[in-house]
PDBQT receptor file of N, H, CA, C and O in Angstrom, charges set to zero:
ATOM      1  N   UNK A   1      14.640  44.617 -33.198  1.00  0.00    +0.000 N 
ATOM      2  CA  UNK A   1      14.621  46.419 -33.207  1.00  0.00    +0.000 C 
ATOM      3  C   UNK A   1      12.556  46.668 -33.475  1.00  0.00    +0.000 C 
ATOM      4  O   UNK A   1      12.013  47.773 -33.433  1.00  0.00    +0.000 OA
ATOM      5  N   UNK A   2      12.008  45.683 -33.661  1.00  0.00    +0.000 N 
ATOM      6  H   UNK A   2      12.449  44.786 -33.696  1.00  0.00    +0.000 HD
ATOM      7  CA  UNK A   2      10.321  45.825 -33.550  1.00  0.00    +0.000 C 
ATOM      8  C   UNK A   2       9.818  44.734 -32.052  1.00  0.00    +0.000 C 
ATOM      9  O   UNK A   2       8.754  44.146 -31.857  1.00  0.00    +0.000 OA
ATOM     10  N   UNK A   3      10.920  44.793 -31.303  1.00  0.00    +0.000 N 
ATOM     11  H   UNK A   3      11.784  45.270 -31.462  1.00  0.00    +0.000 HD
ATOM     12  CA  UNK A   3      10.061  43.815 -30.214  1.00  0.00    +0.000 C 
ATOM     13  C   UNK A   3       8.570  44.925 -29.820  1.00  0.00    +0.000 C 
ATOM     14  O   UNK A   3       8.114  46.045 -30.050  1.00  0.00    +0.000 OA
ATOM     15  N   UNK A   4       8.170  43.105 -28.763  1.00  0.00    +0.000 N 
ATOM     16  H   UNK A   4       8.541  42.195 -28.576  1.00  0.00    +0.000 HD
ATOM     17  CA  UNK A   4       6.198  43.699 -28.837  1.00  0.00    +0.000 C 
ATOM     18  C   UNK A   4       6.492  43.921 -27.098  1.00  0.00    +0.000 C 
ATOM     19  O   UNK A   4       7.020  43.171 -26.277  1.00  0.00    +0.000 OA
ATOM     20  N   UNK A   5       5.979  45.100 -26.986  1.00  0.00    +0.000 N 
ATOM     21  H   UNK A   5       5.550  45.709 -27.653  1.00  0.00    +0.000 HD
ATOM     22  CA  UNK A   5       6.647  45.708 -25.346  1.00  0.00    +0.000 C 
ATOM     23  C   UNK A   5       5.107  45.517 -25.266  1.00  0.00    +0.000 C 
ATOM     24  O   UNK A   5       4.271  45.654 -26.159  1.00  0.00    +0.000 OA
ATOM     25  N   UNK A   6       4.948  45.159 -23.938  1.00  0.00    +0.000 N 
ATOM     26  H   UNK A   6       5.628  45.048 -23.213  1.00  0.00    +0.000 HD
ATOM     27  CA  UNK A   6       3.685  45.268 -23.315  1.00  0.00    +0.000 C 
ATOM     28  C   UNK A   6       2.828  46.247 -21.685  1.00  0.00    +0.000 C 
ATOM     29  O   UNK A   6       2.911  45.904 -20.506  1.00  0.00    +0.000 OA
ATOM     30  N   UNK A   7       2.184  47.302 -22.194  1.00  0.00    +0.000 N 
ATOM     31  H   UNK A   7       2.116  47.580 -23.152  1.00  0.00    +0.000 HD
ATOM     32  CA  UNK A   7       2.003  48.046 -21.598  1.00  0.00    +0.000 C 
ATOM     33  C   UNK A   7       0.677  48.443 -20.621  1.00  0.00    +0.000 C 
ATOM     34  O   UNK A   7      -0.024  48.754 -21.584  1.00  0.00    +0.000 OA
ATOM     35  N   UNK A   8       0.100  48.594 -19.874  1.00  0.00    +0.000 N 
ATOM     36  H   UNK A   8       0.670  48.342 -19.091  1.00  0.00    +0.000 HD
ATOM     37  CA  UNK A   8      -1.329  48.683 -19.130  1.00  0.00    +0.000 C 
ATOM     38  C   UNK A   8      -1.436  50.149 -19.005  1.00  0.00    +0.000 C 
ATOM     39  O   UNK A   8      -0.551  50.993 -18.862  1.00  0.00    +0.000 OA
ATOM     40  N   UNK A   9      -2.724  50.264 -19.090  1.00  0.00    +0.000 N 
ATOM     41  H   UNK A   9      -3.443  49.579 -19.206  1.00  0.00    +0.000 HD
ATOM     42  CA  UNK A   9      -3.344  51.864 -18.939  1.00  0.00    +0.000 C 
ATOM     43  C   UNK A   9      -3.320  52.372 -17.966  1.00  0.00    +0.000 C 
ATOM     44  O   UNK A   9      -4.511  52.419 -17.659  1.00  0.00    +0.000 OA
ATOM     45  N   UNK A  10      -2.635  52.937 -17.005  1.00  0.00    +0.000 N 
ATOM     46  H   UNK A  10      -1.667  52.899 -17.254  1.00  0.00    +0.000 HD
ATOM     47  CA  UNK A  10      -2.402  53.652 -15.805  1.00  0.00    +0.000 C 
ATOM     48  C   UNK A  10      -3.647  54.661 -15.511  1.00  0.00    +0.000 C 
ATOM     49  O   UNK A  10      -4.122  55.203 -14.512  1.00  0.00    +0.000 OA
ATOM     50  N   UNK A  11      -3.821  54.640 -16.390  1.00  0.00    +0.000 N 
ATOM     51  H   UNK A  11      -3.435  54.201 -17.201  1.00  0.00    +0.000 HD
ATOM     52  CA  UNK A  11      -4.792  56.478 -16.240  1.00  0.00    +0.000 C 
ATOM     53  C   UNK A  11      -4.747  57.120 -17.279  1.00  0.00    +0.000 C 
ATOM     54  O   UNK A  11      -3.675  57.139 -17.885  1.00  0.00    +0.000 OA
ATOM     55  N   UNK A  12      -6.225  58.051 -17.961  1.00  0.00    +0.000 N 
ATOM     56  H   UNK A  12      -7.095  58.035 -17.470  1.00  0.00    +0.000 HD
ATOM     57  CA  UNK A  12      -6.716  57.915 -18.959  1.00  0.00    +0.000 C 
ATOM     58  C   UNK A  12      -7.383  60.033 -18.663  1.00  0.00    +0.000 C 
ATOM     59  O   UNK A  12      -8.319  60.362 -17.935  1.00  0.00    +0.000 OA
ATOM     60  N   UNK A  13      -6.443  61.059 -19.555  1.00  0.00    +0.000 N 
ATOM     61  H   UNK A  13      -5.683  60.792 -20.147  1.00  0.00    +0.000 HD
ATOM     62  CA  UNK A  13      -6.255  62.535 -18.826  1.00  0.00    +0.000 C 
ATOM     63  C   UNK A  13      -7.114  63.201 -20.170  1.00  0.00    +0.000 C 
ATOM     64  O   UNK A  13      -6.456  63.558 -21.147  1.00  0.00    +0.000 OA
ATOM     65  N   UNK A  14      -8.634  63.352 -20.171  1.00  0.00    +0.000 N 
ATOM     66  H   UNK A  14      -9.169  63.062 -19.378  1.00  0.00    +0.000 HD
ATOM     67  CA  UNK A  14      -8.867  63.998 -21.319  1.00  0.00    +0.000 C 
ATOM     68  C   UNK A  14      -8.203  63.095 -22.842  1.00  0.00    +0.000 C 
ATOM     69  O   UNK A  14      -8.384  61.924 -23.177  1.00  0.00    +0.000 OA
ATOM     70  N   UNK A  15      -7.623  63.894 -23.335  1.00  0.00    +0.000 N 
ATOM     71  H   UNK A  15      -7.476  64.845 -23.063  1.00  0.00    +0.000 HD
ATOM     72  CA  UNK A  15      -6.965  63.223 -25.221  1.00  0.00    +0.000 C 
ATOM     73  C   UNK A  15      -5.486  62.227 -24.760  1.00  0.00    +0.000 C 
ATOM     74  O   UNK A  15      -4.799  61.656 -25.608  1.00  0.00    +0.000 OA
ATOM     75  N   UNK A  16      -5.285  62.194 -23.692  1.00  0.00    +0.000 N 
ATOM     76  H   UNK A  16      -5.842  62.657 -23.004  1.00  0.00    +0.000 HD
ATOM     77  CA  UNK A  16      -4.056  61.149 -23.485  1.00  0.00    +0.000 C 
ATOM     78  C   UNK A  16      -4.226  60.340 -22.459  1.00  0.00    +0.000 C 
ATOM     79  O   UNK A  16      -4.670  60.729 -21.379  1.00  0.00    +0.000 OA
ATOM     80  N   UNK A  17      -3.888  59.154 -22.707  1.00  0.00    +0.000 N 
ATOM     81  H   UNK A  17      -3.527  58.838 -23.584  1.00  0.00    +0.000 HD
ATOM     82  CA  UNK A  17      -3.200  57.667 -22.203  1.00  0.00    +0.000 C 
ATOM     83  C   UNK A  17      -2.483  58.146 -21.454  1.00  0.00    +0.000 C 
ATOM     84  O   UNK A  17      -2.331  59.356 -21.624  1.00  0.00    +0.000 OA
ATOM     85  N   UNK A  18      -1.706  57.513 -20.304  1.00  0.00    +0.000 N 
ATOM     86  H   UNK A  18      -1.830  56.530 -20.166  1.00  0.00    +0.000 HD
ATOM     87  CA  UNK A  18      -0.719  57.169 -19.300  1.00  0.00    +0.000 C 
ATOM     88  C   UNK A  18      -0.352  55.751 -19.588  1.00  0.00    +0.000 C 
ATOM     89  O   UNK A  18      -1.413  55.142 -19.725  1.00  0.00    +0.000 OA
ATOM     90  N   UNK A  19       0.838  54.808 -19.769  1.00  0.00    +0.000 N 
ATOM     91  H   UNK A  19       1.700  55.303 -19.657  1.00  0.00    +0.000 HD
ATOM     92  CA  UNK A  19       0.642  53.479 -20.126  1.00  0.00    +0.000 C 
ATOM     93  C   UNK A  19       2.366  53.137 -18.855  1.00  0.00    +0.000 C 
ATOM     94  O   UNK A  19       3.357  53.859 -18.748  1.00  0.00    +0.000 OA
ATOM     95  N   UNK A  20       2.176  52.302 -18.405  1.00  0.00    +0.000 N 
ATOM     96  H   UNK A  20       1.371  51.715 -18.492  1.00  0.00    +0.000 HD
ATOM     97  CA  UNK A  20       3.122  51.334 -17.704  1.00  0.00    +0.000 C 
ATOM     98  C   UNK A  20       3.109  50.325 -18.238  1.00  0.00    +0.000 C 
ATOM     99  O   UNK A  20       2.274  49.715 -18.907  1.00  0.00    +0.000 OA
ATOM    100  N   UNK A  21       4.617  50.054 -17.750  1.00  0.00    +0.000 N 
ATOM    101  H   UNK A  21       5.295  50.549 -17.207  1.00  0.00    +0.000 HD
ATOM    102  CA  UNK A  21       4.965  48.085 -18.222  1.00  0.00    +0.000 C 
ATOM    103  C   UNK A  21       5.291  47.654 -17.237  1.00  0.00    +0.000 C 
ATOM    104  O   UNK A  21       5.824  48.327 -16.354  1.00  0.00    +0.000 OA
ATOM    105  N   UNK A  22       5.033  46.377 -17.157  1.00  0.00    +0.000 N 
ATOM    106  H   UNK A  22       4.600  45.831 -17.874  1.00  0.00    +0.000 HD
ATOM    107  CA  UNK A  22       5.239  45.773 -15.337  1.00  0.00    +0.000 C 
ATOM    108  C   UNK A  22       6.904  45.933 -14.893  1.00  0.00    +0.000 C 
ATOM    109  O   UNK A  22       7.188  45.966 -13.696  1.00  0.00    +0.000 OA
ATOM    110  N   UNK A  23       7.841  46.018 -15.811  1.00  0.00    +0.000 N 
ATOM    111  H   UNK A  23       7.610  45.991 -16.783  1.00  0.00    +0.000 HD
ATOM    112  CA  UNK A  23       9.198  46.495 -15.334  1.00  0.00    +0.000 C 
ATOM    113  C   UNK A  23       9.255  47.693 -14.594  1.00  0.00    +0.000 C 
ATOM    114  O   UNK A  23      10.103  47.984 -13.750  1.00  0.00    +0.000 OA
ATOM    115  N   UNK A  24       8.177  48.452 -15.014  1.00  0.00    +0.000 N 
ATOM    116  H   UNK A  24       7.488  48.216 -15.700  1.00  0.00    +0.000 HD
ATOM    117  CA  UNK A  24       8.558  50.198 -14.558  1.00  0.00    +0.000 C 
ATOM    118  C   UNK A  24       7.869  50.477 -14.385  1.00  0.00    +0.000 C 
ATOM    119  O   UNK A  24       6.959  49.875 -14.955  1.00  0.00    +0.000 OA
ATOM    120  N   UNK A  25       7.401  51.722 -13.398  1.00  0.00    +0.000 N 
ATOM    121  H   UNK A  25       8.140  52.211 -12.935  1.00  0.00    +0.000 HD
ATOM    122  CA  UNK A  25       6.312  52.153 -13.498  1.00  0.00    +0.000 C 
ATOM    123  C   UNK A  25       6.375  53.434 -13.143  1.00  0.00    +0.000 C 
ATOM    124  O   UNK A  25       5.934  53.839 -12.068  1.00  0.00    +0.000 OA
ATOM    125  N   UNK A  26       7.157  54.477 -14.379  1.00  0.00    +0.000 N 
ATOM    126  H   UNK A  26       7.515  54.148 -15.252  1.00  0.00    +0.000 HD
ATOM    127  CA  UNK A  26       7.869  55.743 -14.916  1.00  0.00    +0.000 C 
ATOM    128  C   UNK A  26       6.716  55.552 -16.408  1.00  0.00    +0.000 C 
ATOM    129  O   UNK A  26       6.902  54.906 -17.440  1.00  0.00    +0.000 OA
ATOM    130  N   UNK A  27       5.601  56.347 -16.008  1.00  0.00    +0.000 N 
ATOM    131  H   UNK A  27       5.451  56.872 -15.170  1.00  0.00    +0.000 HD
ATOM    132  CA  UNK A  27       4.383  56.710 -17.561  1.00  0.00    +0.000 C 
ATOM    133  C   UNK A  27       4.708  57.211 -18.667  1.00  0.00    +0.000 C 
ATOM    134  O   UNK A  27       5.127  58.367 -18.734  1.00  0.00    +0.000 OA
ATOM    135  N   UNK A  28       4.589  56.523 -19.603  1.00  0.00    +0.000 N 
ATOM    136  H   UNK A  28       4.248  55.585 -19.549  1.00  0.00    +0.000 HD
ATOM    137  CA  UNK A  28       4.780  56.846 -21.083  1.00  0.00    +0.000 C 
ATOM    138  C   UNK A  28       3.588  57.571 -21.411  1.00  0.00    +0.000 C 
ATOM    139  O   UNK A  28       2.587  56.953 -21.048  1.00  0.00    +0.000 OA
ATOM    140  N   UNK A  29       3.343  58.664 -21.968  1.00  0.00    +0.000 N 
ATOM    141  H   UNK A  29       4.156  59.166 -22.263  1.00  0.00    +0.000 HD
ATOM    142  CA  UNK A  29       2.549  59.556 -22.023  1.00  0.00    +0.000 C 
ATOM    143  C   UNK A  29       1.744  59.327 -23.451  1.00  0.00    +0.000 C 
ATOM    144  O   UNK A  29       2.508  59.885 -24.239  1.00  0.00    +0.000 OA
ATOM    145  N   UNK A  30       0.982  58.981 -23.987  1.00  0.00    +0.000 N 
ATOM    146  H   UNK A  30       0.362  58.527 -23.347  1.00  0.00    +0.000 HD
ATOM    147  CA  UNK A  30       0.579  58.733 -25.580  1.00  0.00    +0.000 C 
ATOM    148  C   UNK A  30      -0.502  59.235 -25.709  1.00  0.00    +0.000 C 
ATOM    149  O   UNK A  30      -1.249  59.166 -24.733  1.00  0.00    +0.000 OA
ATOM    150  N   UNK A  31      -1.022  59.961 -27.017  1.00  0.00    +0.000 N 
ATOM    151  H   UNK A  31      -0.415  60.017 -27.810  1.00  0.00    +0.000 HD
ATOM    152  CA  UNK A  31      -2.383  60.348 -27.620  1.00  0.00    +0.000 C 
ATOM    153  C   UNK A  31      -2.961  59.305 -27.605  1.00  0.00    +0.000 C 
ATOM    154  O   UNK A  31      -2.376  58.281 -27.957  1.00  0.00    +0.000 OA
ATOM    155  N   UNK A  32      -4.502  59.289 -27.118  1.00  0.00    +0.000 N 
ATOM    156  H   UNK A  32      -4.977  60.121 -26.833  1.00  0.00    +0.000 HD
ATOM    157  CA  UNK A  32      -5.582  58.682 -27.296  1.00  0.00    +0.000 C 
ATOM    158  C   UNK A  32      -5.428  58.016 -28.723  1.00  0.00    +0.000 C 
ATOM    159  O   UNK A  32      -5.434  56.820 -29.014  1.00  0.00    +0.000 OA
ATOM    160  N   UNK A  33      -5.252  59.436 -29.749  1.00  0.00    +0.000 N 
ATOM    161  H   UNK A  33      -5.248  60.408 -29.512  1.00  0.00    +0.000 HD
ATOM    162  CA  UNK A  33      -5.970  58.507 -31.147  1.00  0.00    +0.000 C 
ATOM    163  C   UNK A  33      -4.965  57.853 -31.737  1.00  0.00    +0.000 C 
ATOM    164  O   UNK A  33      -4.919  57.538 -32.926  1.00  0.00    +0.000 OA
ATOM    165  N   UNK A  34      -3.805  57.556 -30.553  1.00  0.00    +0.000 N 
ATOM    166  H   UNK A  34      -3.842  57.812 -29.587  1.00  0.00    +0.000 HD
ATOM    167  CA  UNK A  34      -2.988  56.392 -31.706  1.00  0.00    +0.000 C 
ATOM    168  C   UNK A  34      -3.396  55.213 -30.966  1.00  0.00    +0.000 C 
ATOM    169  O   UNK A  34      -2.841  54.241 -31.479  1.00  0.00    +0.000 OA
ATOM    170  N   UNK A  35      -4.371  54.757 -29.649  1.00  0.00    +0.000 N 
ATOM    171  H   UNK A  35      -4.821  55.547 -29.232  1.00  0.00    +0.000 HD
ATOM    172  CA  UNK A  35      -4.410  53.944 -29.562  1.00  0.00    +0.000 C 
ATOM    173  C   UNK A  35      -5.808  53.152 -29.410  1.00  0.00    +0.000 C 
ATOM    174  O   UNK A  35      -6.586  54.022 -29.018  1.00  0.00    +0.000 OA
ATOM    175  N   UNK A  36      -6.296  52.318 -29.488  1.00  0.00    +0.000 N 
ATOM    176  H   UNK A  36      -5.664  51.611 -29.807  1.00  0.00    +0.000 HD
ATOM    177  CA  UNK A  36      -7.491  52.005 -29.872  1.00  0.00    +0.000 C 
ATOM    178  C   UNK A  36      -8.314  52.144 -29.198  1.00  0.00    +0.000 C 
ATOM    179  O   UNK A  36      -8.069  52.131 -27.992  1.00  0.00    +0.000 OA
ATOM    180  N   UNK A  37      -9.855  52.367 -29.726  1.00  0.00    +0.000 N 
ATOM    181  H   UNK A  37     -10.054  52.377 -30.706  1.00  0.00    +0.000 HD
ATOM    182  CA  UNK A  37     -11.158  53.644 -28.944  1.00  0.00    +0.000 C 
ATOM    183  C   UNK A  37     -11.592  52.653 -28.154  1.00  0.00    +0.000 C 
ATOM    184  O   UNK A  37     -12.503  53.133 -27.479  1.00  0.00    +0.000 OA
ATOM    185  N   UNK A  38     -11.430  51.539 -27.880  1.00  0.00    +0.000 N 
ATOM    186  H   UNK A  38     -10.691  51.149 -28.429  1.00  0.00    +0.000 HD
ATOM    187  CA  UNK A  38     -12.285  50.923 -26.556  1.00  0.00    +0.000 C 
ATOM    188  C   UNK A  38     -11.294  50.736 -25.713  1.00  0.00    +0.000 C 
ATOM    189  O   UNK A  38     -11.188  49.548 -25.409  1.00  0.00    +0.000 OA
ATOM    190  N   UNK A  39     -10.289  51.640 -25.058  1.00  0.00    +0.000 N 
ATOM    191  H   UNK A  39     -10.375  52.605 -25.305  1.00  0.00    +0.000 HD
ATOM    192  CA  UNK A  39      -9.497  51.356 -24.195  1.00  0.00    +0.000 C 
ATOM    193  C   UNK A  39     -10.142  51.808 -22.990  1.00  0.00    +0.000 C 
ATOM    194  O   UNK A  39     -11.304  52.204 -23.085  1.00  0.00    +0.000 OA
ATOM    195  N   UNK A  40      -9.593  51.811 -21.923  1.00  0.00    +0.000 N 
ATOM    196  H   UNK A  40      -8.649  51.489 -21.846  1.00  0.00    +0.000 HD
ATOM    197  CA  UNK A  40     -10.424  52.142 -20.526  1.00  0.00    +0.000 C 
ATOM    198  C   UNK A  40      -8.778  52.236 -19.225  1.00  0.00    +0.000 C 
ATOM    199  O   UNK A  40      -7.730  51.680 -19.553  1.00  0.00    +0.000 OA
ATOM    200  N   UNK A  41      -8.865  52.772 -18.277  1.00  0.00    +0.000 N 
ATOM    201  H   UNK A  41      -9.716  53.223 -18.011  1.00  0.00    +0.000 HD
ATOM    202  CA  UNK A  41      -7.976  52.292 -17.136  1.00  0.00    +0.000 C 
ATOM    203  C   UNK A  41      -7.687  51.179 -17.094  1.00  0.00    +0.000 C 
ATOM    204  O   UNK A  41      -8.714  50.525 -16.916  1.00  0.00    +0.000 OA
ATOM    205  N   UNK A  42      -6.721  50.483 -17.169  1.00  0.00    +0.000 N 
ATOM    206  H   UNK A  42      -5.887  51.015 -17.314  1.00  0.00    +0.000 HD
ATOM    207  CA  UNK A  42      -6.535  49.072 -16.579  1.00  0.00    +0.000 C 
ATOM    208  C   UNK A  42      -6.291  48.027 -17.890  1.00  0.00    +0.000 C 
ATOM    209  O   UNK A  42      -5.473  47.120 -17.743  1.00  0.00    +0.000 OA
ATOM    210  N   UNK A  43      -6.905  48.147 -18.980  1.00  0.00    +0.000 N 
ATOM    211  H   UNK A  43      -7.570  48.885 -19.099  1.00  0.00    +0.000 HD
ATOM    212  CA  UNK A  43      -7.026  47.883 -19.971  1.00  0.00    +0.000 C 
ATOM    213  C   UNK A  43      -5.498  47.318 -20.651  1.00  0.00    +0.000 C 
ATOM    214  O   UNK A  43      -5.068  48.357 -21.152  1.00  0.00    +0.000 OA
ATOM    215  N   UNK A  44      -4.707  46.490 -20.864  1.00  0.00    +0.000 N 
ATOM    216  H   UNK A  44      -5.057  45.646 -20.457  1.00  0.00    +0.000 HD
ATOM    217  CA  UNK A  44      -3.673  45.990 -21.393  1.00  0.00    +0.000 C 
ATOM    218  C   UNK A  44      -3.843  46.428 -22.899  1.00  0.00    +0.000 C 
ATOM    219  O   UNK A  44      -4.965  46.489 -23.401  1.00  0.00    +0.000 OA
ATOM    220  N   UNK A  45      -2.634  46.749 -23.644  1.00  0.00    +0.000 N 
ATOM    221  H   UNK A  45      -1.722  46.700 -23.236  1.00  0.00    +0.000 HD
ATOM    222  CA  UNK A  45      -1.869  47.146 -24.621  1.00  0.00    +0.000 C 
ATOM    223  C   UNK A  45      -0.446  47.134 -25.251  1.00  0.00    +0.000 C 
ATOM    224  O   UNK A  45       0.472  47.861 -24.874  1.00  0.00    +0.000 OA
ATOM    225  N   UNK A  46      -0.363  46.073 -26.419  1.00  0.00    +0.000 N 
ATOM    226  H   UNK A  46      -1.109  45.483 -26.725  1.00  0.00    +0.000 HD
ATOM    227  CA  UNK A  46       0.648  45.989 -26.668  1.00  0.00    +0.000 C 
ATOM    228  C   UNK A  46       1.218  46.728 -27.971  1.00  0.00    +0.000 C 
ATOM    229  O   UNK A  46       0.449  47.109 -28.853  1.00  0.00    +0.000 OA
ATOM    230  N   UNK A  47       2.361  46.880 -28.036  1.00  0.00    +0.000 N 
ATOM    231  H   UNK A  47       2.986  46.570 -27.320  1.00  0.00    +0.000 HD
ATOM    232  CA  UNK A  47       2.842  48.094 -29.038  1.00  0.00    +0.000 C 
ATOM    233  C   UNK A  47       4.006  47.438 -29.542  1.00  0.00    +0.000 C 
ATOM    234  O   UNK A  47       4.979  47.159 -28.841  1.00  0.00    +0.000 OA
ATOM    235  N   UNK A  48       3.838  47.048 -31.481  1.00  0.00    +0.000 N 
ATOM    236  H   UNK A  48       3.048  47.274 -32.050  1.00  0.00    +0.000 HD
ATOM    237  CA  UNK A  48       4.423  46.170 -31.931  1.00  0.00    +0.000 C 
ATOM    238  C   UNK A  48       4.782  46.504 -33.498  1.00  0.00    +0.000 C 
ATOM    239  O   UNK A  48       3.896  46.157 -34.279  1.00  0.00    +0.000 OA
ATOM    240  N   UNK A  49       5.718  47.005 -33.974  1.00  0.00    +0.000 N 
ATOM    241  H   UNK A  49       6.438  47.287 -33.340  1.00  0.00    +0.000 HD
ATOM    242  CA  UNK A  49       5.635  47.598 -35.362  1.00  0.00    +0.000 C 
ATOM    243  C   UNK A  49       5.271  49.042 -35.368  1.00  0.00    +0.000 C 
ATOM    244  O   UNK A  49       5.276  49.433 -36.535  1.00  0.00    +0.000 OA
ATOM    245  N   UNK A  50       4.946  50.026 -34.505  1.00  0.00    +0.000 N 
ATOM    246  H   UNK A  50       4.942  49.708 -33.557  1.00  0.00    +0.000 HD
ATOM    247  CA  UNK A  50       4.651  51.431 -34.285  1.00  0.00    +0.000 C 
ATOM    248  C   UNK A  50       3.000  51.326 -34.134  1.00  0.00    +0.000 C 
ATOM    249  O   UNK A  50       2.420  52.411 -34.163  1.00  0.00    +0.000 OA
ATOM    250  N   UNK A  51       2.264  50.259 -33.992  1.00  0.00    +0.000 N 
ATOM    251  H   UNK A  51       2.735  49.378 -33.968  1.00  0.00    +0.000 HD
ATOM    252  CA  UNK A  51       1.475  50.121 -33.571  1.00  0.00    +0.000 C 
ATOM    253  C   UNK A  51       0.476  49.862 -31.862  1.00  0.00    +0.000 C 
ATOM    254  O   UNK A  51       0.893  49.257 -30.875  1.00  0.00    +0.000 OA
ATOM    255  N   UNK A  52      -0.202  50.208 -31.945  1.00  0.00    +0.000 N 
ATOM    256  H   UNK A  52      -0.540  50.700 -32.747  1.00  0.00    +0.000 HD
ATOM    257  CA  UNK A  52      -1.185  49.540 -30.045  1.00  0.00    +0.000 C 
ATOM    258  C   UNK A  52      -2.705  48.612 -30.997  1.00  0.00    +0.000 C 
ATOM    259  O   UNK A  52      -3.339  48.670 -32.050  1.00  0.00    +0.000 OA
ATOM    260  N   UNK A  53      -2.640  48.017 -30.022  1.00  0.00    +0.000 N 
ATOM    261  H   UNK A  53      -2.125  47.970 -29.166  1.00  0.00    +0.000 HD
ATOM    262  CA  UNK A  53      -3.228  47.025 -30.890  1.00  0.00    +0.000 C 
ATOM    263  C   UNK A  53      -3.575  46.507 -28.681  1.00  0.00    +0.000 C 
ATOM    264  O   UNK A  53      -2.861  46.784 -27.717  1.00  0.00    +0.000 OA
ATOM    265  N   UNK A  54      -5.029  45.669 -28.736  1.00  0.00    +0.000 N 
ATOM    266  H   UNK A  54      -5.609  45.443 -29.519  1.00  0.00    +0.000 HD
ATOM    267  CA  UNK A  54      -5.325  45.504 -27.348  1.00  0.00    +0.000 C 
ATOM    268  C   UNK A  54      -5.046  43.842 -27.149  1.00  0.00    +0.000 C 
ATOM    269  O   UNK A  54      -5.646  42.869 -27.606  1.00  0.00    +0.000 OA
ATOM    270  N   UNK A  55      -3.772  43.967 -26.194  1.00  0.00    +0.000 N 
ATOM    271  H   UNK A  55      -3.284  44.757 -25.824  1.00  0.00    +0.000 HD
ATOM    272  CA  UNK A  55      -3.718  42.460 -25.930  1.00  0.00    +0.000 C 
ATOM    273  C   UNK A  55      -4.792  41.300 -25.333  1.00  0.00    +0.000 C 
ATOM    274  O   UNK A  55      -5.835  41.439 -24.694  1.00  0.00    +0.000 OA
ATOM    275  N   UNK A  56      -4.221  40.325 -25.722  1.00  0.00    +0.000 N 
ATOM    276  H   UNK A  56      -3.373  40.211 -26.241  1.00  0.00    +0.000 HD
ATOM    277  CA  UNK A  56      -5.042  38.899 -25.475  1.00  0.00    +0.000 C 
ATOM    278  C   UNK A  56      -4.978  37.837 -24.678  1.00  0.00    +0.000 C 
ATOM    279  O   UNK A  56      -5.801  36.929 -24.793  1.00  0.00    +0.000 OA
TER     280      UNK A  56
């Protein structure tokens, strides 16, 4: 139910970041307040247990 999903930050537009997965080019719009502060375009993030973290 709470499986890890890997995203890449495709673009940042003001207070929102647009994320994509490897499997799909569909963009997911996420408020930057929910993401780690140090993200940039191209940063990989993991979504797990309702939390976004920078992928290692």
